[in-house]
C-alpha positions in Angstrom: -72.5 -79.2 -34.7 -73.1 -80.8 -31.2 -71.4 -84.0 -30.2 -73.4 -86.4 -28.1 -71.2 -88.5 -26.0 -74.0 -90.8 -24.9 -75.0 -92.0 -28.3 -73.3 -95.3 -28.0 -73.9 -95.7 -24.2 -76.8 -97.5 -22.7 -79.8 -95.6 -21.4 -79.4 -97.3 -18.0 -76.3 -95.3 -16.9 -75.7 -91.6 -16.0 -75.4 -89.2 -18.7 -72.1 -87.2 -19.2 -72.0 -83.4 -19.7 -71.9 -82.1 -23.1 -68.8 -80.4 -24.6 -69.6 -77.2 -26.3 -67.1 -76.2 -29.0 -68.8 -72.7 -29.5 -67.8 -70.5 -26.6 -70.2 -67.8 -27.7 -73.1 -70.1 -27.0 -72.2 -70.3 -23.3 -73.0 -66.6 -22.6 -71.0 -63.8 -20.8 -69.3 -64.7 -17.4 -70.7 -63.1 -14.3 -68.4 -60.4 -12.7 -66.3 -61.2 -9.6 -67.4 -59.6 -6.4 -65.3 -56.6 -5.1 -62.9 -57.0 -2.2 -64.5 -55.7 1.0 -62.5 -56.3 4.2 -65.2 -56.7 6.8 -65.0 -57.1 10.5 -64.0 -60.6 10.0 -60.6 -59.4 8.5 -57.8 -59.1 11.1 -54.2 -58.3 9.9 -52.7 -59.9 13.0 -50.8 -56.8 14.3 -51.8 -53.4 15.7 -52.0 -50.4 13.4 -49.2 -47.9 13.5 -49.8 -44.8 15.6 -47.7 -41.7 16.5 -44.0 -42.3 16.2 -42.2 -43.1 19.4 -39.9 -40.4 21.0 -36.3 -40.5 19.8 -34.8 -40.1 23.3 -36.1 -40.6 26.8 -37.5 -37.5 28.5 -38.9 -35.8 25.3 -42.6 -35.1 25.8 -44.6 -35.5 22.5 -48.1 -35.6 24.0 -50.4 -33.4 22.0 -47.9 -32.7 19.3 -49.2 -32.5 15.8 -46.6 -33.9 13.4 -48.5 -32.7 10.4 -48.2 -29.1 11.5 -45.8 -26.8 9.6 -42.2 -26.7 11.0 -41.3 -23.4 12.6 -38.1 -21.7 11.2 -34.8 -22.3 13.1 -33.8 -19.3 15.3 -31.2 -16.9 14.1 -28.2 -17.0 16.4 -26.4 -14.1 14.6 -26.2 -10.6 15.9 -29.4 -8.7 15.3 -31.0 -5.6 16.6 -33.1 -7.6 19.0 -30.2 -9.5 20.5 -30.4 -9.9 24.2 -27.5 -7.9 25.6 -27.8 -9.6 29.0 -26.5 -12.8 27.5 -23.1 -11.2 26.7 -20.2 -11.9 29.1 -19.4 -9.1 31.6 -16.0 -7.4 31.7 -15.3 -9.3 35.0 -15.9 -12.6 33.3 -13.7 -11.6 30.3 -10.9 -10.5 32.7 -11.1 -13.8 34.6 -11.0 -15.8 31.4 -7.9 -13.9 30.2 -6.1 -14.7 33.4 -6.4 -18.4 32.7 -2.9 -20.0 32.1 -4.2 -21.8 28.9 -5.5 -18.6 27.4 -2.2 -16.8 28.2 -0.1 -19.6 26.7 -2.2 -19.5 23.5 -1.8 -15.7 23.3 1.9 -16.0 23.8 2.3 -18.6 21.1 0.2 -16.5 18.7 2.3 -13.4 19.4 5.5 -15.3 18.8 4.2 -16.6 15.6 3.2 -13.2 14.4 6.6 -11.8 15.4 8.4 -14.6 13.5 6.3 -14.0 10.4 6.9 -10.2 10.5 10.7 -10.7 10.9 10.8 -13.1 8.0 8.8 -10.7 5.8 11.1 -7.8 6.7 14.2 -9.9 6.0 12.8 -11.0 2.7 11.9 -7.5 1.5 15.1 -6.0 2.8 17.2 -8.7 1.2 16.0 -7.7 -2.2 17.8 -4.4 -2.0 20.4 -4.7 0.7 22.6 -7.9 1.0 22.2 -8.2 4.8 23.4 -11.8 4.8 26.6 -10.9 3.0 27.3 -8.0 5.3 27.5 -10.3 8.3 30.7 -11.7 6.9 32.3 -8.3 6.6 31.5 -7.4 10.2 32.6 -10.6 11.8 35.6 -9.0 13.6 36.9 -8.7 17.1 39.2 -6.3 19.0 42.4 -8.3 18.3 41.7 -8.2 14.5 41.0 -4.5 14.5 44.2 -3.6 16.3 46.3 -5.9 14.0 44.6 -4.5 10.9 45.2 -0.9 11.8 48.9 -1.7 12.4 49.0 -3.5 9.1 47.6 -0.5 7.2 50.0 2.0 8.8 53.0 -0.3 8.8 52.6 -2.9 6.0 56.3 -3.2 5.1 57.1 -6.0 7.6 54.2 -8.2 6.6 55.1 -11.2 4.5 52.1 -13.5 4.0 49.4 -11.7 2.0 47.3 -14.7 1.0 43.8 -15.0 2.2 42.9 -18.2 4.1 40.2 -20.5 2.7 38.2 -23.3 4.2 36.4 -25.6 1.8 36.7 -23.2 -1.1 35.3 -20.3 1.0 37.2 -17.5 2.7 37.3 -17.6 6.5 35.9 -14.7 8.5 38.0 -11.6 9.1 38.5 -12.4 12.7 40.5 -15.5 11.7 42.4 -13.9 8.8 44.1 -10.5 8.9 44.2 -10.3 5.1 40.4 -10.6 4.7 38.5 -7.4 3.9 36.1 -6.0 6.4 33.7 -3.1 6.7 34.0 -2.4 10.4 37.2 -0.3 10.1 35.9 1.7 7.1 32.6 2.5 8.9 34.3 3.5 12.2 36.9 5.5 10.2 34.1 7.4 8.4 32.4 8.4 11.6 35.7 9.3 13.3 36.7 11.5 10.3 33.4 13.4 10.4 33.8 14.1 14.2 37.5 15.1 13.9 36.7 17.4 11.0 34.1 19.2 13.1 36.5 19.5 16.0 39.2 21.0 13.8 36.8 23.5 12.3 35.8 24.4 15.8 39.4 25.2 16.7 39.5 27.6 13.8 36.2 29.2 14.7 34.7 28.0 11.4 32.3 25.5 13.0 28.5 25.6 12.5 25.9 22.9 12.9 25.6 22.6 9.1 29.3 21.8 8.8 28.8 18.3 10.3 26.2 17.5 7.6 28.4 18.9 4.8 31.4 16.9 5.8 29.4 13.7 6.2 27.5 14.1 2.9 30.6 15.0 0.9 32.7 12.1 2.2 29.8 9.7 1.5 29.3 11.2 -2.0 32.9 10.8 -2.9 33.1 7.2 -1.8 30.0 6.4 -3.9 31.5 8.2 -6.9 34.7 6.3 -6.3 32.8 2.9 -6.3 31.0 3.8 -9.5 34.2 4.8 -11.2 35.9 1.5 -10.3 32.9 -0.6 -11.5 32.6 1.3 -14.7 36.3 0.9 -15.4 36.1 -2.8 -14.9 33.1 -3.0 -17.2 34.5 -0.9 -20.0 37.8 -2.7 -20.0 36.1 -6.1 -19.8 38.2 -7.0 -16.8 37.0 -10.0 -14.8 38.3 -10.4 -11.3 37.4 -12.3 -8.1 36.7 -9.0 -6.3 33.1 -8.2 -5.4 31.5 -4.8 -4.9 31.7 -5.1 -1.1 35.4 -6.0 -1.4 36.1 -2.8 -3.3 34.0 -0.8 -0.8 36.1 -2.2 2.1 39.4 -1.5 0.4 38.3 2.0 -0.5 37.2 2.7 3.0 40.7 2.0 4.5 41.8 5.4 3.3 40.0 6.9 6.3 42.7 5.5 8.5 45.3 7.5 6.5 43.1 10.6 6.5 42.7 10.5 10.3 46.5 10.1 10.8 47.2 13.1 8.5 44.6 15.2 10.4 46.1 14.3 13.7 49.5 15.4 12.4 48.1 18.7 11.2 46.3 19.2 14.6 49.6 18.9 16.4 52.1 20.4 14.0 50.0 22.5 11.6 50.7 22.3 7.9 54.1 20.8 8.1 53.0 17.9 10.3 49.9 17.4 8.0 52.0 17.1 4.9 54.6 14.7 6.4 51.9 12.5 7.9 49.9 12.5 4.7 52.8 11.6 2.5 53.8 8.7 4.8 50.2 7.4 5.2 49.6 7.6 1.5 52.7 5.6 0.7 51.8 3.0 3.3 48.2 2.8 2.0 49.3 2.4 -1.6 51.7 -0.4 -0.6 49.0 -2.1 1.4 46.5 -2.0 -1.5 49.0 -3.2 -4.1 50.1 -6.2 -2.0 46.5 -7.1 -1.0 44.8 -6.6 -4.4 47.5 -8.0 -6.5 46.7 -11.7 -5.8 42.9 -11.1 -6.1 43.1 -9.1 -9.3 45.6 -11.3 -11.1 43.6 -14.4 -10.2 40.9 -13.5 -12.8 37.5 -15.1 -12.9 37.2 -18.4 -11.2 34.1 -19.8 -12.8 31.0 -20.8 -10.8 30.8 -19.3 -7.3 30.8 -21.5 -4.2 28.3 -20.9 -1.4 29.7 -19.8 1.9 28.3 -19.8 5.4 24.9 -21.0 4.3 23.9 -17.8 2.3 24.3 -16.4 -1.1 27.8 -16.8 -2.5 30.0 -13.7 -2.4 33.3 -15.3 -3.3 34.5 -17.6 -6.0 36.7 -20.7 -5.6 40.0 -20.5 -4.0 42.3 -18.5 -6.4 45.4 -20.1 -4.8 44.4 -23.7 -5.6 46.2 -25.5 -8.3 43.3 -25.7 -10.7 42.6 -22.0 -11.2 42.9 -20.7 -14.7 45.6 -18.1 -15.3 44.6 -15.0 -17.3 45.9 -14.1 -20.7 48.5 -11.5 -21.4 46.0 -8.8 -22.4 43.9 -9.5 -19.3 47.0 -9.3 -17.1 47.9 -5.8 -18.4 44.4 -4.5 -17.8 44.4 -5.8 -14.2 47.8 -4.2 -13.5 46.5 -0.9 -14.8 43.4 -1.1 -12.7 45.6 -1.9 -9.6 47.8 1.1 -10.2 44.6 3.2 -10.8 43.3 2.3 -7.4 46.6 2.8 -5.7 46.9 6.3 -7.0 43.3 7.5 -6.6 43.2 6.6 -2.9 46.0 9.1 -1.8 44.5 11.8 -4.0 41.1 11.5 -2.5 42.7 11.5 1.0 44.3 14.8 0.3 41.2 16.3 -1.3 39.0 15.5 1.7 41.5 16.8 4.3 43.5 19.7 3.1 40.9 22.4 3.8 40.5 21.2 7.4 44.1 21.9 8.5 44.9 25.2 10.1 47.9 27.3 8.8 49.3 27.6 12.3 48.8 25.7 15.5 46.3 27.4 17.7 47.9 28.9 20.8 47.0 27.4 24.1 45.5 30.0 26.4 46.8 30.1 29.9 44.5 29.0 32.6 43.7 31.9 35.1 44.6 31.1 38.7 41.8 30.2 41.0 40.8 33.0 43.4 
C-alpha cells in the first residue's frame, strides 16, 4: 500500500517525494567503481629506493641485494691454506723476545711448577707423613751433641719431662727430651759403613756385604716396630706414643752399637764386650726414664693440632686434667716398658757380634823411603 503525502495538500505547491516501504520495489543498487590511482594521485613523498650504505666509504653501486649471499670464508686450516701468510721464524723469535711475552711465560711456568708441587705433596702425603717428619728433623748441632751425651751418660740427667707449648710439644732443638729421627738415621748410615770397614780389616769384605748389612739392619728395625705395635694392640694398651716416636726410640740403639764396635775395633773381643755391656745398660736406663712418663700417661683423648699440620701428639700428659690409668692398664704399660728396655740390648748384640774380630789386626810397619 502506497502512502500519498500530498493528499491533503493543495495542488498549487511542490510535491514531496514518496516513501516506499517495500525495499524490493526500489531495485538492486549499482556497484561502486574500483579504486584506480591515476596520475592525479600523489602520495606526497618519494618512493623508497635502494638502502643507503651503512658506513661511509662502502661502494654499493651496481650491487644486487636480491642476489643469493655467498658463504662466509673458512678461516680454519685447510689443504689450500696460504702458507705465505704464516709468520716466519724470525718474526716468532722477535715476538718471544718481547718483555711482555717473557713475563707471561715466566708466570705460566711458575704456576705449572706450583701445581705440580702441590700434586706431588698431596699424593705423597697419602702414604708418607711428610709434614710430621719435619718435626722429628727439626734439630741443630747443639741438640745432637747433647742428645748423644745423654744417651751414653744418662745417669746425671734429672729433668725427663718434655716441654709443651699450648698443648703441643716443642721442637727437638728446644727440648733435649723430645724424640728425633736425625740421630737414628745418621746412626744407621754410620753403622753400615763401620760394618763394611771392619769386615775389610778381616779380609771378609765384598761389595755385596754393604747391601747385606744395610738390608738386615733395616729388616730388623721394621720387625721390631711391627712387634711393638702388635703387642700394644693385643694387650689393648693405649699410650700417648705414636709410631714415629717408637721408631725414634728404637733407632737410638745404633749409638750403643757404634760404641761397642769401636771398642771391638780397638781392643778386640774384650773391648767389644765391655763397651756393649756399658752401652746396653745406659741405653736401657735412658729408655726407661724417657718412656716411663709417656707410657704411664695413657690415652689423652682428642689430639691437638701442632705446627699447622696433622696432629701427632695428644694433650699435655703433665697437665693437671689428664686422666690416670687404671691398675690393670698400669701393669700392661710397665710390662711393655720392660719389654722395650730388654729387646734393645739384645738386638744390639745380635747385629754386631759377627763383625768383631777375635784379635786385633797387627799394624804392619811402614817400609822406609828409598
